[in-house]
PyMOL Python script that loads the backbone (N, CA, C, O; Angstrom):
from pymol import cmd

cmd.read_pdbstr("""\
ATOM      1  N   MET A   1     -16.356 -65.843   8.331  1.00  0.00           N
ATOM      2  CA  MET A   1     -15.780 -65.666   7.040  1.00  0.00           C
ATOM      3  C   MET A   1     -15.519 -64.163   6.850  1.00  0.00           C
ATOM      4  O   MET A   1     -16.335 -63.331   7.246  1.00  0.00           O
ATOM      5  N   LYS A   2     -14.393 -63.833   6.250  1.00  0.00           N
ATOM      6  CA  LYS A   2     -14.006 -62.455   6.034  1.00  0.00           C
ATOM      7  C   LYS A   2     -13.621 -62.279   4.568  1.00  0.00           C
ATOM      8  O   LYS A   2     -12.816 -63.036   4.026  1.00  0.00           O
ATOM      9  N   ILE A   3     -14.214 -61.264   3.937  1.00  0.00           N
ATOM     10  CA  ILE A   3     -13.934 -61.011   2.523  1.00  0.00           C
ATOM     11  C   ILE A   3     -13.383 -59.600   2.411  1.00  0.00           C
ATOM     12  O   ILE A   3     -13.947 -58.658   2.968  1.00  0.00           O
ATOM     13  N   THR A   4     -12.299 -59.461   1.704  1.00  0.00           N
ATOM     14  CA  THR A   4     -11.689 -58.157   1.461  1.00  0.00           C
ATOM     15  C   THR A   4     -11.682 -57.888  -0.024  1.00  0.00           C
ATOM     16  O   THR A   4     -11.278 -58.728  -0.828  1.00  0.00           O
ATOM     17  N   VAL A   5     -12.142 -56.686  -0.376  1.00  0.00           N
ATOM     18  CA  VAL A   5     -12.165 -56.280  -1.780  1.00  0.00           C
ATOM     19  C   VAL A   5     -11.330 -55.014  -1.907  1.00  0.00           C
ATOM     20  O   VAL A   5     -11.625 -54.010  -1.258  1.00  0.00           O
ATOM     21  N   ASN A   6     -10.314 -55.051  -2.719  1.00  0.00           N
ATOM     22  CA  ASN A   6      -9.483 -53.880  -2.996  1.00  0.00           C
ATOM     23  C   ASN A   6      -9.836 -53.345  -4.376  1.00  0.00           C
ATOM     24  O   ASN A   6      -9.843 -54.084  -5.361  1.00  0.00           O
ATOM     25  N   VAL A   7     -10.125 -52.062  -4.430  1.00  0.00           N
ATOM     26  CA  VAL A   7     -10.480 -51.439  -5.687  1.00  0.00           C
ATOM     27  C   VAL A   7      -9.412 -50.392  -6.007  1.00  0.00           C
ATOM     28  O   VAL A   7      -9.138 -49.497  -5.207  1.00  0.00           O
ATOM     29  N   ASP A   8      -8.831 -50.523  -7.165  1.00  0.00           N
ATOM     30  CA  ASP A   8      -7.799 -49.595  -7.593  1.00  0.00           C
ATOM     31  C   ASP A   8      -8.389 -48.704  -8.681  1.00  0.00           C
ATOM     32  O   ASP A   8      -8.543 -49.116  -9.831  1.00  0.00           O
ATOM     33  N   CYS A   9      -8.720 -47.453  -8.285  1.00  0.00           N
ATOM     34  CA  CYS A   9      -9.298 -46.519  -9.255  1.00  0.00           C
ATOM     35  C   CYS A   9      -8.976 -45.095  -8.829  1.00  0.00           C
ATOM     36  O   CYS A   9      -8.583 -44.841  -7.691  1.00  0.00           O
ATOM     37  N   THR A  10      -9.148 -44.200  -9.742  1.00  0.00           N
ATOM     38  CA  THR A  10      -8.919 -42.783  -9.453  1.00  0.00           C
ATOM     39  C   THR A  10     -10.151 -42.203  -8.771  1.00  0.00           C
ATOM     40  O   THR A  10     -11.218 -42.814  -8.822  1.00  0.00           O
ATOM     41  N   PRO A  11     -10.033 -41.046  -8.137  1.00  0.00           N
ATOM     42  CA  PRO A  11     -11.215 -40.420  -7.528  1.00  0.00           C
ATOM     43  C   PRO A  11     -12.324 -40.146  -8.544  1.00  0.00           C
ATOM     44  O   PRO A  11     -13.505 -40.283  -8.223  1.00  0.00           O
ATOM     45  N   GLU A  12     -11.952 -39.761  -9.761  1.00  0.00           N
ATOM     46  CA  GLU A  12     -12.964 -39.510 -10.787  1.00  0.00           C
ATOM     47  C   GLU A  12     -13.724 -40.787 -11.125  1.00  0.00           C
ATOM     48  O   GLU A  12     -14.945 -40.765 -11.282  1.00  0.00           O
ATOM     49  N   GLU A  13     -12.998 -41.902 -11.238  1.00  0.00           N
ATOM     50  CA  GLU A  13     -13.644 -43.183 -11.527  1.00  0.00           C
ATOM     51  C   GLU A  13     -14.547 -43.612 -10.382  1.00  0.00           C
ATOM     52  O   GLU A  13     -15.625 -44.156 -10.621  1.00  0.00           O
ATOM     53  N   ALA A  14     -14.128 -43.378  -9.142  1.00  0.00           N
ATOM     54  CA  ALA A  14     -14.951 -43.741  -7.983  1.00  0.00           C
ATOM     55  C   ALA A  14     -16.228 -42.916  -7.950  1.00  0.00           C
ATOM     56  O   ALA A  14     -17.305 -43.452  -7.685  1.00  0.00           O
ATOM     57  N   ARG A  15     -16.121 -41.615  -8.218  1.00  0.00           N
ATOM     58  CA  ARG A  15     -17.322 -40.767  -8.247  1.00  0.00           C
ATOM     59  C   ARG A  15     -18.292 -41.239  -9.327  1.00  0.00           C
ATOM     60  O   ARG A  15     -19.498 -41.321  -9.094  1.00  0.00           O
ATOM     61  N   ALA A  16     -17.762 -41.547 -10.503  1.00  0.00           N
ATOM     62  CA  ALA A  16     -18.622 -42.005 -11.596  1.00  0.00           C
ATOM     63  C   ALA A  16     -19.270 -43.342 -11.247  1.00  0.00           C
ATOM     64  O   ALA A  16     -20.447 -43.552 -11.541  1.00  0.00           O
ATOM     65  N   PHE A  17     -18.519 -44.240 -10.627  1.00  0.00           N
ATOM     66  CA  PHE A  17     -19.043 -45.550 -10.262  1.00  0.00           C
ATOM     67  C   PHE A  17     -20.153 -45.432  -9.225  1.00  0.00           C
ATOM     68  O   PHE A  17     -21.147 -46.154  -9.293  1.00  0.00           O
ATOM     69  N   LEU A  18     -19.985 -44.511  -8.252  1.00  0.00           N
ATOM     70  CA  LEU A  18     -20.976 -44.329  -7.198  1.00  0.00           C
ATOM     71  C   LEU A  18     -22.112 -43.395  -7.609  1.00  0.00           C
ATOM     72  O   LEU A  18     -23.093 -43.252  -6.879  1.00  0.00           O
ATOM     73  N   GLY A  19     -21.984 -42.762  -8.766  1.00  0.00           N
ATOM     74  CA  GLY A  19     -23.038 -41.875  -9.247  1.00  0.00           C
ATOM     75  C   GLY A  19     -23.006 -40.498  -8.622  1.00  0.00           C
ATOM     76  O   GLY A  19     -24.013 -39.790  -8.639  1.00  0.00           O
ATOM     77  N   LEU A  20     -21.864 -40.101  -8.065  1.00  0.00           N
ATOM     78  CA  LEU A  20     -21.758 -38.776  -7.473  1.00  0.00           C
ATOM     79  C   LEU A  20     -21.453 -37.735  -8.546  1.00  0.00           C
ATOM     80  O   LEU A  20     -20.791 -38.043  -9.537  1.00  0.00           O
ATOM     81  N   PRO A  21     -21.923 -36.526  -8.360  1.00  0.00           N
ATOM     82  CA  PRO A  21     -21.700 -35.503  -9.390  1.00  0.00           C
ATOM     83  C   PRO A  21     -20.247 -35.023  -9.396  1.00  0.00           C
ATOM     84  O   PRO A  21     -19.563 -35.051  -8.373  1.00  0.00           O
ATOM     85  N   ASP A  22     -19.801 -34.590 -10.555  1.00  0.00           N
ATOM     86  CA  ASP A  22     -18.472 -34.027 -10.688  1.00  0.00           C
ATOM     87  C   ASP A  22     -18.568 -32.528 -10.398  1.00  0.00           C
ATOM     88  O   ASP A  22     -19.115 -31.772 -11.200  1.00  0.00           O
ATOM     89  N   VAL A  23     -18.041 -32.104  -9.260  1.00  0.00           N
ATOM     90  CA  VAL A  23     -18.148 -30.716  -8.838  1.00  0.00           C
ATOM     91  C   VAL A  23     -16.895 -29.904  -9.183  1.00  0.00           C
ATOM     92  O   VAL A  23     -16.786 -28.742  -8.792  1.00  0.00           O
ATOM     93  N   GLN A  24     -15.973 -30.493  -9.892  1.00  0.00           N
ATOM     94  CA  GLN A  24     -14.734 -29.791 -10.210  1.00  0.00           C
ATOM     95  C   GLN A  24     -14.971 -28.518 -11.027  1.00  0.00           C
ATOM     96  O   GLN A  24     -14.356 -27.500 -10.710  1.00  0.00           O
ATOM     97  N   PRO A  25     -15.825 -28.511 -12.059  1.00  0.00           N
ATOM     98  CA  PRO A  25     -16.075 -27.251 -12.781  1.00  0.00           C
ATOM     99  C   PRO A  25     -16.669 -26.165 -11.881  1.00  0.00           C
ATOM    100  O   PRO A  25     -16.304 -24.995 -11.993  1.00  0.00           O
ATOM    101  N   LEU A  26     -17.572 -26.548 -11.001  1.00  0.00           N
ATOM    102  CA  LEU A  26     -18.164 -25.595 -10.065  1.00  0.00           C
ATOM    103  C   LEU A  26     -17.098 -25.047  -9.121  1.00  0.00           C
ATOM    104  O   LEU A  26     -17.048 -23.844  -8.866  1.00  0.00           O
ATOM    105  N   GLN A  27     -16.256 -25.922  -8.610  1.00  0.00           N
ATOM    106  CA  GLN A  27     -15.194 -25.502  -7.703  1.00  0.00           C
ATOM    107  C   GLN A  27     -14.218 -24.550  -8.408  1.00  0.00           C
ATOM    108  O   GLN A  27     -13.789 -23.559  -7.816  1.00  0.00           O
ATOM    109  N   GLU A  28     -13.873 -24.837  -9.642  1.00  0.00           N
ATOM    110  CA  GLU A  28     -12.969 -23.967 -10.390  1.00  0.00           C
ATOM    111  C   GLU A  28     -13.592 -22.597 -10.633  1.00  0.00           C
ATOM    112  O   GLU A  28     -12.908 -21.576 -10.548  1.00  0.00           O
ATOM    113  N   ALA A  29     -14.898 -22.573 -10.937  1.00  0.00           N
ATOM    114  CA  ALA A  29     -15.581 -21.299 -11.159  1.00  0.00           C
ATOM    115  C   ALA A  29     -15.625 -20.469  -9.883  1.00  0.00           C
ATOM    116  O   ALA A  29     -15.389 -19.261  -9.917  1.00  0.00           O
ATOM    117  N   VAL A  30     -15.925 -21.108  -8.766  1.00  0.00           N
ATOM    118  CA  VAL A  30     -15.982 -20.401  -7.484  1.00  0.00           C
ATOM    119  C   VAL A  30     -14.599 -19.880  -7.102  1.00  0.00           C
ATOM    120  O   VAL A  30     -14.468 -18.745  -6.645  1.00  0.00           O
ATOM    121  N   MET A  31     -13.575 -20.695  -7.286  1.00  0.00           N
ATOM    122  CA  MET A  31     -12.223 -20.270  -6.946  1.00  0.00           C
ATOM    123  C   MET A  31     -11.766 -19.118  -7.844  1.00  0.00           C
ATOM    124  O   MET A  31     -11.093 -18.204  -7.368  1.00  0.00           O
ATOM    125  N   ALA A  32     -12.113 -19.144  -9.117  1.00  0.00           N
ATOM    126  CA  ALA A  32     -11.754 -18.055 -10.024  1.00  0.00           C
ATOM    127  C   ALA A  32     -12.434 -16.756  -9.600  1.00  0.00           C
ATOM    128  O   ALA A  32     -11.819 -15.690  -9.629  1.00  0.00           O
ATOM    129  N   GLN A  33     -13.697 -16.847  -9.208  1.00  0.00           N
ATOM    130  CA  GLN A  33     -14.429 -15.667  -8.757  1.00  0.00           C
ATOM    131  C   GLN A  33     -13.834 -15.118  -7.450  1.00  0.00           C
ATOM    132  O   GLN A  33     -13.694 -13.906  -7.290  1.00  0.00           O
ATOM    133  N   MET A  34     -13.490 -16.008  -6.531  1.00  0.00           N
ATOM    134  CA  MET A  34     -12.868 -15.576  -5.278  1.00  0.00           C
ATOM    135  C   MET A  34     -11.531 -14.901  -5.541  1.00  0.00           C
ATOM    136  O   MET A  34     -11.224 -13.870  -4.942  1.00  0.00           O
ATOM    137  N   GLN A  35     -10.738 -15.475  -6.428  1.00  0.00           N
ATOM    138  CA  GLN A  35      -9.441 -14.899  -6.751  1.00  0.00           C
ATOM    139  C   GLN A  35      -9.612 -13.509  -7.366  1.00  0.00           C
ATOM    140  O   GLN A  35      -8.855 -12.593  -7.045  1.00  0.00           O
ATOM    141  N   GLU A  36     -10.589 -13.349  -8.238  1.00  0.00           N
ATOM    142  CA  GLU A  36     -10.849 -12.052  -8.865  1.00  0.00           C
ATOM    143  C   GLU A  36     -11.243 -11.012  -7.816  1.00  0.00           C
ATOM    144  O   GLU A  36     -10.762  -9.879  -7.852  1.00  0.00           O
ATOM    145  N   ARG A  37     -12.112 -11.394  -6.888  1.00  0.00           N
ATOM    146  CA  ARG A  37     -12.538 -10.464  -5.839  1.00  0.00           C
ATOM    147  C   ARG A  37     -11.366 -10.057  -4.942  1.00  0.00           C
ATOM    148  O   ARG A  37     -11.216  -8.883  -4.605  1.00  0.00           O
ATOM    149  N   VAL A  38     -10.548 -11.020  -4.562  1.00  0.00           N
ATOM    150  CA  VAL A  38      -9.400 -10.723  -3.700  1.00  0.00           C
ATOM    151  C   VAL A  38      -8.428  -9.792  -4.420  1.00  0.00           C
ATOM    152  O   VAL A  38      -7.942  -8.828  -3.829  1.00  0.00           O
ATOM    153  N   MET A  39      -8.144 -10.072  -5.679  1.00  0.00           N
ATOM    154  CA  MET A  39      -7.206  -9.240  -6.429  1.00  0.00           C
ATOM    155  C   MET A  39      -7.764  -7.831  -6.618  1.00  0.00           C
ATOM    156  O   MET A  39      -7.011  -6.860  -6.537  1.00  0.00           O
ATOM    157  N   ASN A  40      -9.061  -7.700  -6.867  1.00  0.00           N
ATOM    158  CA  ASN A  40      -9.661  -6.375  -7.006  1.00  0.00           C
ATOM    159  C   ASN A  40      -9.600  -5.594  -5.705  1.00  0.00           C
ATOM    160  O   ASN A  40      -9.331  -4.392  -5.718  1.00  0.00           O
ATOM    161  N   SER A  41      -9.845  -6.255  -4.586  1.00  0.00           N
ATOM    162  CA  SER A  41      -9.791  -5.553  -3.305  1.00  0.00           C
ATOM    163  C   SER A  41      -8.361  -5.183  -2.953  1.00  0.00           C
ATOM    164  O   SER A  41      -8.135  -4.143  -2.334  1.00  0.00           O
ATOM    165  N   LEU A  42      -7.391  -6.005  -3.328  1.00  0.00           N
ATOM    166  CA  LEU A  42      -5.995  -5.661  -3.066  1.00  0.00           C
ATOM    167  C   LEU A  42      -5.539  -4.499  -3.932  1.00  0.00           C
ATOM    168  O   LEU A  42      -4.801  -3.632  -3.464  1.00  0.00           O
ATOM    169  N   ASN A  43      -5.966  -4.470  -5.180  1.00  0.00           N
ATOM    170  CA  ASN A  43      -5.581  -3.385  -6.070  1.00  0.00           C
ATOM    171  C   ASN A  43      -6.212  -2.067  -5.641  1.00  0.00           C
ATOM    172  O   ASN A  43      -5.637  -1.002  -5.866  1.00  0.00           O
ATOM    173  N   ALA A  44      -7.368  -2.129  -5.034  1.00  0.00           N
ATOM    174  CA  ALA A  44      -8.062  -0.914  -4.621  1.00  0.00           C
ATOM    175  C   ALA A  44      -7.486  -0.319  -3.345  1.00  0.00           C
ATOM    176  O   ALA A  44      -7.753   0.841  -3.030  1.00  0.00           O
ATOM    177  N   MET A  45      -6.707  -1.088  -2.614  1.00  0.00           N
ATOM    178  CA  MET A  45      -6.187  -0.625  -1.336  1.00  0.00           C
ATOM    179  C   MET A  45      -4.752  -0.137  -1.498  1.00  0.00           C
ATOM    180  O   MET A  45      -3.852  -0.916  -1.812  1.00  0.00           O
ATOM    181  N   ASP A  46      -4.552   1.146  -1.284  1.00  0.00           N
ATOM    182  CA  ASP A  46      -3.190   1.653  -1.268  1.00  0.00           C
ATOM    183  C   ASP A  46      -2.780   1.842   0.197  1.00  0.00           C
ATOM    184  O   ASP A  46      -3.646   1.821   1.071  1.00  0.00           O
ATOM    185  N   PRO A  47      -1.516   2.022   0.485  1.00  0.00           N
ATOM    186  CA  PRO A  47      -1.070   2.097   1.883  1.00  0.00           C
ATOM    187  C   PRO A  47      -1.761   3.200   2.686  1.00  0.00           C
ATOM    188  O   PRO A  47      -2.052   3.006   3.866  1.00  0.00           O
ATOM    189  N   GLU A  48      -2.024   4.329   2.080  1.00  0.00           N
ATOM    190  CA  GLU A  48      -2.657   5.422   2.818  1.00  0.00           C
ATOM    191  C   GLU A  48      -4.074   5.058   3.258  1.00  0.00           C
ATOM    192  O   GLU A  48      -4.467   5.331   4.392  1.00  0.00           O
ATOM    193  N   SER A  49      -4.845   4.436   2.349  1.00  0.00           N
ATOM    194  CA  SER A  49      -6.213   4.055   2.724  1.00  0.00           C
ATOM    195  C   SER A  49      -6.206   2.916   3.732  1.00  0.00           C
ATOM    196  O   SER A  49      -7.100   2.833   4.574  1.00  0.00           O
ATOM    197  N   LEU A  50      -5.207   2.035   3.660  1.00  0.00           N
ATOM    198  CA  LEU A  50      -5.097   0.983   4.674  1.00  0.00           C
ATOM    199  C   LEU A  50      -4.869   1.585   6.051  1.00  0.00           C
ATOM    200  O   LEU A  50      -5.500   1.172   7.024  1.00  0.00           O
ATOM    201  N   LEU A  51      -3.970   2.558   6.138  1.00  0.00           N
ATOM    202  CA  LEU A  51      -3.721   3.196   7.437  1.00  0.00           C
ATOM    203  C   LEU A  51      -4.961   3.911   7.945  1.00  0.00           C
ATOM    204  O   LEU A  51      -5.251   3.879   9.141  1.00  0.00           O
ATOM    205  N   LYS A  52      -5.693   4.554   7.048  1.00  0.00           N
ATOM    206  CA  LYS A  52      -6.917   5.238   7.471  1.00  0.00           C
ATOM    207  C   LYS A  52      -7.964   4.243   7.953  1.00  0.00           C
ATOM    208  O   LYS A  52      -8.727   4.534   8.875  1.00  0.00           O
ATOM    209  N   THR A  53      -7.999   3.076   7.331  1.00  0.00           N
ATOM    210  CA  THR A  53      -8.964   2.052   7.728  1.00  0.00           C
ATOM    211  C   THR A  53      -8.583   1.410   9.059  1.00  0.00           C
ATOM    212  O   THR A  53      -9.428   1.224   9.935  1.00  0.00           O
ATOM    213  N   TRP A  54      -7.299   1.072   9.200  1.00  0.00           N
ATOM    214  CA  TRP A  54      -6.860   0.352  10.395  1.00  0.00           C
ATOM    215  C   TRP A  54      -6.738   1.262  11.607  1.00  0.00           C
ATOM    216  O   TRP A  54      -7.013   0.829  12.726  1.00  0.00           O
ATOM    217  N   ALA A  55      -6.345   2.470  11.419  1.00  0.00           N
ATOM    218  CA  ALA A  55      -6.146   3.374  12.545  1.00  0.00           C
ATOM    219  C   ALA A  55      -6.739   4.737  12.210  1.00  0.00           C
ATOM    220  O   ALA A  55      -6.001   5.663  11.872  1.00  0.00           O
ATOM    221  N   PRO A  56      -8.060   4.874  12.300  1.00  0.00           N
ATOM    222  CA  PRO A  56      -8.681   6.127  11.890  1.00  0.00           C
ATOM    223  C   PRO A  56      -8.192   7.325  12.701  1.00  0.00           C
ATOM    224  O   PRO A  56      -8.042   8.415  12.147  1.00  0.00           O
ATOM    225  N   LEU A  57      -7.944   7.153  13.972  1.00  0.00           N
ATOM    226  CA  LEU A  57      -7.456   8.257  14.789  1.00  0.00           C
ATOM    227  C   LEU A  57      -5.986   8.086  15.151  1.00  0.00           C
ATOM    228  O   LEU A  57      -5.418   8.915  15.862  1.00  0.00           O
ATOM    229  N   GLY A  58      -5.383   7.033  14.673  1.00  0.00           N
ATOM    230  CA  GLY A  58      -3.996   6.732  15.043  1.00  0.00           C
ATOM    231  C   GLY A  58      -3.024   7.793  14.602  1.00  0.00           C
ATOM    232  O   GLY A  58      -2.157   8.193  15.379  1.00  0.00           O
ATOM    233  N   LEU A  59      -3.140   8.263  13.374  1.00  0.00           N
ATOM    234  CA  LEU A  59      -2.208   9.266  12.881  1.00  0.00           C
ATOM    235  C   LEU A  59      -2.434  10.602  13.563  1.00  0.00           C
ATOM    236  O   LEU A  59      -1.476  11.316  13.861  1.00  0.00           O
ATOM    237  N   GLN A  60      -3.688  10.948  13.814  1.00  0.00           N
ATOM    238  CA  GLN A  60      -3.965  12.211  14.483  1.00  0.00           C
ATOM    239  C   GLN A  60      -3.448  12.179  15.917  1.00  0.00           C
ATOM    240  O   GLN A  60      -2.896  13.170  16.396  1.00  0.00           O
ATOM    241  N   SER A  61      -3.620  11.055  16.606  1.00  0.00           N
ATOM    242  CA  SER A  61      -3.128  10.975  17.976  1.00  0.00           C
ATOM    243  C   SER A  61      -1.604  10.984  18.009  1.00  0.00           C
ATOM    244  O   SER A  61      -1.011  11.524  18.943  1.00  0.00           O
ATOM    245  N   MET A  62      -0.959  10.391  16.997  1.00  0.00           N
ATOM    246  CA  MET A  62       0.500  10.451  16.933  1.00  0.00           C
ATOM    247  C   MET A  62       0.958  11.891  16.753  1.00  0.00           C
ATOM    248  O   MET A  62       1.943  12.308  17.362  1.00  0.00           O
ATOM    249  N   GLU A  63       0.260  12.649  15.928  1.00  0.00           N
ATOM    250  CA  GLU A  63       0.604  14.058  15.748  1.00  0.00           C
ATOM    251  C   GLU A  63       0.411  14.831  17.043  1.00  0.00           C
ATOM    252  O   GLU A  63       1.212  15.713  17.354  1.00  0.00           O
ATOM    253  N   GLN A  64      -0.636  14.519  17.807  1.00  0.00           N
ATOM    254  CA  GLN A  64      -0.850  15.182  19.093  1.00  0.00           C
ATOM    255  C   GLN A  64       0.263  14.848  20.066  1.00  0.00           C
ATOM    256  O   GLN A  64       0.732  15.721  20.795  1.00  0.00           O
ATOM    257  N   ILE A  65       0.692  13.587  20.086  1.00  0.00           N
ATOM    258  CA  ILE A  65       1.785  13.190  20.970  1.00  0.00           C
ATOM    259  C   ILE A  65       3.069  13.915  20.585  1.00  0.00           C
ATOM    260  O   ILE A  65       3.817  14.371  21.450  1.00  0.00           O
ATOM    261  N   GLN A  66       3.320  14.019  19.279  1.00  0.00           N
ATOM    262  CA  GLN A  66       4.514  14.729  18.824  1.00  0.00           C
ATOM    263  C   GLN A  66       4.461  16.200  19.220  1.00  0.00           C
ATOM    264  O   GLN A  66       5.466  16.754  19.666  1.00  0.00           O
ATOM    265  N   ARG A  67       3.303  16.840  19.064  1.00  0.00           N
ATOM    266  CA  ARG A  67       3.174  18.239  19.463  1.00  0.00           C
ATOM    267  C   ARG A  67       3.385  18.401  20.963  1.00  0.00           C
ATOM    268  O   ARG A  67       4.012  19.364  21.404  1.00  0.00           O
ATOM    269  N   PHE A  68       2.857  17.450  21.756  1.00  0.00           N
ATOM    270  CA  PHE A  68       3.023  17.508  23.208  1.00  0.00           C
ATOM    271  C   PHE A  68       4.502  17.424  23.582  1.00  0.00           C
ATOM    272  O   PHE A  68       4.993  18.231  24.371  1.00  0.00           O
ATOM    273  N   PHE A  69       5.212  16.443  23.013  1.00  0.00           N
ATOM    274  CA  PHE A  69       6.629  16.306  23.323  1.00  0.00           C
ATOM    275  C   PHE A  69       7.410  17.532  22.865  1.00  0.00           C
ATOM    276  O   PHE A  69       8.301  17.996  23.577  1.00  0.00           O
ATOM    277  N   LEU A  70       7.092  18.055  21.703  1.00  0.00           N
ATOM    278  CA  LEU A  70       7.782  19.228  21.199  1.00  0.00           C
ATOM    279  C   LEU A  70       7.553  20.421  22.127  1.00  0.00           C
ATOM    280  O   LEU A  70       8.475  21.185  22.412  1.00  0.00           O
ATOM    281  N   SER A  71       6.314  20.569  22.592  1.00  0.00           N
ATOM    282  CA  SER A  71       6.029  21.680  23.502  1.00  0.00           C
ATOM    283  C   SER A  71       6.760  21.498  24.826  1.00  0.00           C
ATOM    284  O   SER A  71       7.190  22.486  25.422  1.00  0.00           O
ATOM    285  N   GLN A  72       6.913  20.272  25.302  1.00  0.00           N
ATOM    286  CA  GLN A  72       7.638  20.035  26.541  1.00  0.00           C
ATOM    287  C   GLN A  72       9.121  20.328  26.386  1.00  0.00           C
ATOM    288  O   GLN A  72       9.758  20.851  27.300  1.00  0.00           O
ATOM    289  N   PHE A  73       9.664  19.992  25.231  1.00  0.00           N
ATOM    290  CA  PHE A  73      11.084  20.243  25.011  1.00  0.00           C
ATOM    291  C   PHE A  73      11.355  21.736  24.827  1.00  0.00           C
ATOM    292  O   PHE A  73      12.389  22.236  25.270  1.00  0.00           O
ATOM    293  N   THR A  74      10.456  22.432  24.193  1.00  0.00           N
ATOM    294  CA  THR A  74      10.692  23.866  23.964  1.00  0.00           C
ATOM    295  C   THR A  74      10.464  24.682  25.217  1.00  0.00           C
ATOM    296  O   THR A  74      11.049  25.757  25.347  1.00  0.00           O
ATOM    297  N   THR A  75       9.631  24.217  26.158  1.00  0.00           N
ATOM    298  CA  THR A  75       9.394  24.951  27.398  1.00  0.00           C
ATOM    299  C   THR A  75      10.193  24.355  28.546  1.00  0.00           C
ATOM    300  O   THR A  75       9.922  24.653  29.709  1.00  0.00           O
ATOM    301  N   GLY A  76      11.150  23.538  28.241  1.00  0.00           N
ATOM    302  CA  GLY A  76      11.970  22.906  29.272  1.00  0.00           C
ATOM    303  C   GLY A  76      12.904  23.897  29.954  1.00  0.00           C
ATOM    304  O   GLY A  76      12.906  25.082  29.621  1.00  0.00           O
ATOM    305  N   THR A  77      13.695  23.417  30.903  1.00  0.00           N
ATOM    306  CA  THR A  77      14.587  24.281  31.663  1.00  0.00           C
ATOM    307  C   THR A  77      15.795  24.656  30.835  1.00  0.00           C
ATOM    308  O   THR A  77      16.274  23.877  30.010  1.00  0.00           O
ATOM    309  N   THR A  78      16.265  25.831  31.064  1.00  0.00           N
ATOM    310  CA  THR A  78      17.490  26.287  30.455  1.00  0.00           C
ATOM    311  C   THR A  78      18.475  26.653  31.543  1.00  0.00           C
ATOM    312  O   THR A  78      18.028  27.066  32.613  1.00  0.00           O
ATOM    313  N   PRO A  79      19.772  26.536  31.358  1.00  0.00           N
ATOM    314  CA  PRO A  79      20.741  26.873  32.411  1.00  0.00           C
ATOM    315  C   PRO A  79      20.638  28.346  32.814  1.00  0.00           C
ATOM    316  O   PRO A  79      20.561  29.234  31.965  1.00  0.00           O
ATOM    317  N   GLY A  80      20.639  28.579  34.105  1.00  0.00           N
ATOM    318  CA  GLY A  80      20.679  29.935  34.634  1.00  0.00           C
ATOM    319  C   GLY A  80      19.325  30.552  34.923  1.00  0.00           C
ATOM    320  O   GLY A  80      19.271  31.708  35.345  1.00  0.00           O
ATOM    321  N   ASN A  81      18.210  29.825  34.713  1.00  0.00           N
ATOM    322  CA  ASN A  81      16.918  30.445  34.990  1.00  0.00           C
ATOM    323  C   ASN A  81      16.368  30.030  36.355  1.00  0.00           C
ATOM    324  O   ASN A  81      15.255  30.415  36.713  1.00  0.00           O
ATOM    325  N   GLY A  82      17.125  29.258  37.111  1.00  0.00           N
ATOM    326  CA  GLY A  82      16.717  28.917  38.466  1.00  0.00           C
ATOM    327  C   GLY A  82      15.911  27.637  38.561  1.00  0.00           C
ATOM    328  O   GLY A  82      15.644  27.190  39.676  1.00  0.00           O
ATOM    329  N   LYS A  83      15.513  27.030  37.477  1.00  0.00           N
ATOM    330  CA  LYS A  83      14.745  25.784  37.520  1.00  0.00           C
ATOM    331  C   LYS A  83      15.694  24.606  37.507  1.00  0.00           C
ATOM    332  O   LYS A  83      16.760  24.651  36.892  1.00  0.00           O
ATOM    333  N   LYS A  84      15.297  23.562  38.187  1.00  0.00           N
ATOM    334  CA  LYS A  84      16.110  22.342  38.215  1.00  0.00           C
ATOM    335  C   LYS A  84      15.353  21.180  37.667  1.00  0.00           C
ATOM    336  O   LYS A  84      15.881  20.069  37.613  1.00  0.00           O
TER     337      LYS A  84
END
""", "prot")
cmd.dss("prot")
cmd.show_as("cartoon", "prot")
cmd.util.cbc("prot")
cmd.orient("prot")
C-alpha cells in the first residue's frame, strides 16, 4: 500500500507547523550589520591607501625602474662618439 500526502503551505507555515524557530529577524539583523561594516570599510579606503596596501613596494620599485631607464637613455650612444 502506498500513501501520498501533498501539503500546500508557505515556508513560514511549515516552520510554524514543525515548531522550528523563525530566524528571519536574526538574519536581517546580521545582514544589516554586515552591510554597515562593508560600507564603512569601503568609505575608509581611498585609491591611494588601496595602492599602498596592495603594493607596498610596487610604486617605489616602479620609480626605480623609471630612473634606471632614464639613466640608460641619457647615457646612451650619440652619433660621432665612436660607440655603436
